[in-house]
MDAnalysis code that builds the backbone (N, CA, C; Angstrom):
import MDAnalysis as mda
import numpy as np

u = mda.Universe.empty(312, n_residues=104, atom_resindex=np.repeat(np.arange(104), 3), trajectory=True)
u.add_TopologyAttr("name", ["N", "CA", "C"] * 104)
u.add_TopologyAttr("resid", np.arange(1, 105))
u.add_TopologyAttr("resname", ["UNK", "UNK", "UNK", "UNK", "UNK", "UNK", "UNK", "UNK", "UNK", "UNK", "UNK", "UNK", "UNK", "UNK", "UNK", "UNK", "UNK", "UNK", "UNK", "UNK", "UNK", "UNK", "UNK", "UNK", "UNK", "UNK", "UNK", "UNK", "UNK", "UNK", "UNK", "UNK", "UNK", "UNK", "UNK", "UNK", "UNK", "UNK", "UNK", "UNK", "UNK", "UNK", "UNK", "UNK", "UNK", "UNK", "UNK", "UNK", "UNK", "UNK", "UNK", "UNK", "UNK", "UNK", "UNK", "UNK", "UNK", "UNK", "UNK", "UNK", "UNK", "UNK", "UNK", "UNK", "UNK", "UNK", "UNK", "UNK", "UNK", "UNK", "UNK", "UNK", "UNK", "UNK", "UNK", "UNK", "UNK", "UNK", "UNK", "UNK", "UNK", "UNK", "UNK", "UNK", "UNK", "UNK", "UNK", "UNK", "UNK", "UNK", "UNK", "UNK", "UNK", "UNK", "UNK", "UNK", "UNK", "UNK", "UNK", "UNK", "UNK", "UNK", "UNK", "UNK"])
u.atoms.positions = np.array([
    [169.855, 121.048, 96.502],
    [169.443, 120.446, 95.261],
    [170.580, 119.535, 94.766],
    [170.203, 118.482, 94.043],
    [171.164, 117.504, 93.553],
    [171.019, 117.312, 92.049],
    [172.153, 117.069, 91.401],
    [172.177, 116.663, 90.002],
    [172.579, 115.194, 90.009],
    [171.730, 114.349, 89.432],
    [171.980, 112.913, 89.403],
    [172.161, 112.489, 87.955],
    [173.296, 111.858, 87.666],
    [173.581, 111.340, 86.322],
    [173.562, 109.820, 86.400],
    [172.793, 109.193, 85.497],
    [172.678, 107.741, 85.513],
    [172.431, 107.207, 84.113],
    [172.780, 105.929, 83.918],
    [172.551, 105.267, 82.635],
    [171.121, 104.756, 82.551],
    [170.497, 104.988, 81.404],
    [169.148, 104.505, 81.156],
    [169.025, 104.180, 79.674],
    [168.857, 102.917, 79.338],
    [168.685, 102.451, 77.970],
    [169.794, 102.949, 77.042],
    [171.037, 102.849, 77.507],
    [172.185, 103.215, 76.687],
    [172.484, 104.701, 76.612],
    [171.728, 105.515, 77.309],
    [171.946, 106.962, 77.329],
    [172.232, 107.392, 78.757],
    [172.868, 108.553, 78.902],
    [173.114, 109.130, 80.215],
    [172.048, 110.194, 80.467],
    [171.264, 109.995, 81.519],
    [170.237, 110.951, 81.913],
    [170.805, 111.828, 83.010],
    [170.549, 113.135, 82.925],
    [170.941, 114.076, 83.966],
    [169.685, 114.778, 84.463],
    [169.326, 114.493, 85.711],
    [168.124, 115.061, 86.316],
    [168.483, 115.844, 87.572],
    [167.616, 116.763, 87.945],
    [167.785, 117.524, 89.176],
    [166.654, 117.170, 90.132],
    [166.996, 117.063, 91.420],
    [166.006, 116.703, 92.423],
    [166.362, 117.350, 93.753],
    [165.422, 117.311, 94.667],
    [165.650, 117.895, 95.987],
    [166.078, 116.856, 97.023],
    [165.769, 115.569, 96.794],
    [166.107, 114.537, 97.768],
    [166.775, 113.336, 97.102],
    [167.852, 112.855, 97.745],
    [168.542, 111.633, 97.331],
    [168.786, 110.822, 98.595],
    [168.450, 109.532, 98.549],
    [168.679, 108.688, 99.727],
    [168.810, 107.234, 99.310],
    [169.193, 106.405, 100.270],
    [169.210, 104.971, 100.034],
    [167.776, 104.497, 99.872],
    [167.560, 103.533, 99.051],
    [166.213, 103.067, 98.744],
    [165.707, 102.061, 99.774],
    [164.447, 102.194, 100.167],
    [163.786, 101.211, 101.015],
    [163.328, 100.010, 100.188],
    [163.316, 100.175, 98.872],
    [162.872, 99.117, 97.966],
    [163.771, 97.895, 98.065],
    [165.072, 98.125, 97.990],
    [166.018, 97.017, 98.012],
    [167.429, 97.563, 98.172],
    [168.291, 96.747, 98.718],
    [169.701, 97.107, 98.803],
    [170.243, 97.216, 97.377],
    [171.106, 98.183, 97.130],
    [171.688, 98.332, 95.801],
    [170.963, 99.337, 94.929],
    [170.004, 100.053, 95.489],
    [169.286, 101.093, 94.767],
    [169.421, 102.407, 95.521],
    [169.364, 103.529, 94.797],
    [169.191, 104.820, 95.448],
    [167.832, 105.337, 95.017],
    [167.268, 106.223, 95.808],
    [166.005, 106.818, 95.393],
    [166.175, 108.322, 95.307],
    [165.616, 108.868, 94.242],
    [165.592, 110.318, 94.092],
    [164.136, 110.737, 94.014],
    [163.844, 111.860, 94.648],
    [162.463, 112.341, 94.666],
    [162.446, 113.862, 94.581],
    [161.263, 114.381, 94.400],
    [161.045, 115.814, 94.203],
    [161.867, 116.313, 93.019],
    [161.628, 115.681, 91.863],
    [162.320, 116.074, 90.629],
    [162.011, 117.526, 90.303],
    [163.009, 118.238, 89.785],
    [162.864, 119.657, 89.487],
    [163.090, 119.866, 87.992],
    [162.087, 120.453, 87.327],
    [162.185, 120.767, 85.909],
    [161.983, 122.256, 85.715],
    [162.367, 122.739, 84.535],
    [162.194, 124.145, 84.198],
    [160.711, 124.497, 84.205],
    [160.399, 125.702, 84.644],
    [159.007, 126.138, 84.613],
    [158.619, 126.468, 83.178],
    [157.344, 126.531, 82.908],
    [156.851, 126.780, 81.548],
    [156.848, 128.265, 81.180],
    [157.537, 129.096, 81.962],
    [157.511, 130.538, 81.742],
    [158.350, 130.999, 80.560],
    [159.338, 130.199, 80.136],
    [160.229, 130.657, 79.075],
    [159.581, 130.512, 77.703],
    [160.047, 131.331, 76.774],
    [159.532, 131.311, 75.412],
    [160.130, 130.137, 74.638],
    [161.418, 129.873, 74.849],
    [162.115, 128.789, 74.156],
    [161.947, 127.502, 74.962],
    [161.528, 126.442, 74.293],
    [161.318, 125.158, 74.954],
    [162.403, 124.195, 74.494],
    [163.134, 123.639, 75.454],
    [164.168, 122.649, 75.162],
    [163.475, 121.303, 74.968],
    [163.579, 120.682, 73.782],
    [162.875, 119.418, 73.539],
    [163.327, 118.287, 74.464],
    [164.600, 118.302, 74.868],
    [165.094, 117.271, 75.775],
    [164.448, 117.428, 77.146],
    [164.422, 118.659, 77.630],
    [163.798, 118.941, 78.930],
    [162.319, 118.559, 78.901],
    [161.666, 118.887, 77.815],
    [160.239, 118.569, 77.683],
    [160.019, 117.059, 77.679],
    [160.876, 116.325, 76.988],
    [160.755, 114.863, 76.955],
    [160.942, 114.267, 78.342],
    [161.955, 114.752, 79.069],
    [162.198, 114.253, 80.419],
    [161.039, 114.586, 81.344],
    [160.485, 115.781, 81.211],
    [159.335, 116.172, 82.035],
    [158.155, 115.234, 81.760],
    [157.902, 114.924, 80.499],
    [156.800, 114.028, 80.148],
    [157.066, 112.604, 80.623],
    [158.304, 112.136, 80.485],
    [158.644, 110.774, 80.892],
    [158.503, 110.569, 82.398],
    [158.827, 111.590, 83.176],
    [158.829, 111.458, 84.625],
    [157.732, 112.274, 85.315],
    [156.705, 112.717, 84.569],
    [155.701, 113.605, 85.145],
    [154.909, 112.993, 86.299],
    [154.648, 111.714, 86.293],
    [153.864, 111.092, 87.359],
    [154.729, 110.357, 88.382],
    [156.047, 110.531, 88.299],
    [156.958, 109.826, 89.195],
    [157.085, 110.586, 90.515],
    [156.794, 109.895, 91.610],
    [156.988, 110.484, 92.932],
    [158.379, 110.169, 93.451],
    [158.802, 108.910, 93.301],
    [160.130, 108.471, 93.733],
    [160.709, 107.591, 92.628],
    [161.936, 107.883, 92.237],
    [162.614, 107.118, 91.206],
    [163.689, 106.266, 91.878],
    [163.599, 104.948, 91.716],
    [164.576, 104.015, 92.280],
    [165.553, 103.641, 91.173],
    [166.830, 103.949, 91.372],
    [167.850, 103.724, 90.361],
    [168.850, 102.704, 90.891],
    [169.150, 101.654, 90.113],
    [170.160, 100.688, 90.559],
    [171.525, 101.371, 90.723],
    [172.230, 101.019, 91.779],
    [173.542, 101.633, 92.067],
    [174.500, 101.509, 90.892],
    [174.482, 100.367, 90.185],
    [175.422, 100.186, 89.078],
    [175.125, 101.103, 87.897],
    [173.936, 101.720, 87.865],
    [173.587, 102.643, 86.787],
    [173.961, 104.092, 87.129],
    [174.218, 104.366, 88.402],
    [174.525, 105.732, 88.827],
    [175.957, 106.085, 88.450],
    [176.104, 107.205, 87.762],
    [177.424, 107.686, 87.373],
    [177.942, 108.668, 88.417],
    [177.045, 109.573, 88.837],
    [177.475, 110.603, 89.777],
    [176.273, 111.284, 90.407],
    [176.456, 111.717, 91.650],
    [175.469, 112.529, 92.365],
    [176.210, 113.769, 92.846],
    [175.743, 114.929, 92.438],
    [176.386, 116.186, 92.812],
    [175.406, 117.065, 93.570],
    [175.855, 117.661, 94.658],
    [175.036, 118.654, 95.334],
    [175.360, 119.994, 94.684],
    [174.342, 120.688, 94.183],
    [174.541, 121.929, 93.438],
    [173.793, 123.075, 94.091],
    [174.234, 124.291, 93.808],
    [173.581, 125.475, 94.381],
    [172.295, 125.828, 93.656],
    [172.302, 125.620, 92.325],
    [171.098, 125.938, 91.560],
    [170.907, 124.917, 90.456],
    [169.713, 124.869, 89.968],
    [169.341, 123.907, 88.938],
    [169.957, 124.295, 87.608],
    [170.461, 123.309, 86.898],
    [170.978, 123.510, 85.549],
    [169.982, 122.951, 84.545],
    [170.498, 122.543, 83.420],
    [169.653, 122.014, 82.357],
    [169.630, 120.493, 82.432],
    [168.432, 119.922, 82.448],
    [168.294, 118.466, 82.382],
    [168.716, 118.025, 80.984],
    [169.344, 116.869, 80.883],
    [169.853, 116.449, 79.581],
    [169.807, 114.940, 79.421],
    [169.820, 114.533, 78.165],
    [170.038, 113.138, 77.795],
    [171.275, 113.173, 76.908],
    [172.304, 112.401, 77.275],
    [173.563, 112.414, 76.545],
    [173.890, 111.032, 76.001],
    [174.636, 111.015, 74.915],
    [175.150, 109.767, 74.376],
    [176.176, 109.223, 75.362],
    [176.090, 107.943, 75.694],
    [176.976, 107.380, 76.719],
    [178.436, 107.314, 76.281],
    [178.701, 107.275, 74.995],
    [180.084, 107.188, 74.522],
    [180.709, 108.563, 74.278],
    [180.019, 109.413, 73.534],
    [180.591, 110.707, 73.167],
    [180.317, 111.799, 74.201],
    [179.251, 111.657, 74.978],
    [178.877, 112.699, 75.933],
    [178.097, 113.836, 75.305],
    [177.861, 113.739, 73.992],
    [177.104, 114.774, 73.289],
    [175.649, 114.731, 73.709],
    [175.043, 115.907, 73.797],
    [173.634, 115.989, 74.145],
    [172.793, 115.404, 73.017],
    [171.830, 114.581, 73.372],
    [170.937, 113.954, 72.404],
    [169.631, 114.736, 72.409],
    [169.227, 115.204, 71.238],
    [167.943, 115.886, 71.133],
    [166.931, 114.879, 70.624],
    [165.960, 114.505, 71.471],
    [164.997, 113.501, 71.040],
    [164.096, 114.020, 69.932],
    [163.867, 113.189, 68.969],
    [162.966, 113.522, 67.875],
    [161.649, 112.798, 68.098],
    [160.579, 113.246, 67.452],
    [159.313, 112.534, 67.606],
    [159.480, 111.074, 67.238],
    [158.846, 110.199, 67.995],
    [158.987, 108.774, 67.783],
    [158.446, 108.296, 66.441],
    [157.375, 108.906, 65.969],
    [156.787, 108.452, 64.710],
    [157.360, 109.183, 63.504],
    [158.158, 110.227, 63.693],
    [158.796, 110.943, 62.590],
    [157.786, 111.737, 61.763],
    [158.268, 112.411, 60.740],
    [157.375, 113.209, 59.895],
    [156.441, 112.307, 59.082],
    [155.280, 112.802, 58.826],
    [154.309, 112.044, 58.034],
    [154.597, 112.241, 56.553],
    [154.485, 111.145, 55.808],
    [154.722, 111.207, 54.360],
    [153.389, 111.159, 53.639],
    [153.344, 111.872, 52.522],
    [152.136, 111.841, 51.698],
    [152.169, 110.578, 50.854],
    [151.039, 109.971, 50.678],
    [150.967, 108.757, 49.850],
    [150.237, 109.034, 48.581],
])
């Protein structure tokens, strides 16, 4: 299993996958496939993990430009998927895009 950290829209994404290889799409890309997310068995749901699962749910192969890749690590077991601030490294907890509804 691999942990892949890469820049995406000003944030650092950390995903886990089973396969990492050079991309057939074009030189200068890597491809990651067989993304691994937490199973739905736990009682506590991590909103970041849930957002990443929804964002990449239909992705079979993700092609990432080499200049966006920060690190690829081979790991023994899956950790927590995360979205981090690129400057501070703090974990970003995504909030609903439309925010709370206000009464008028």
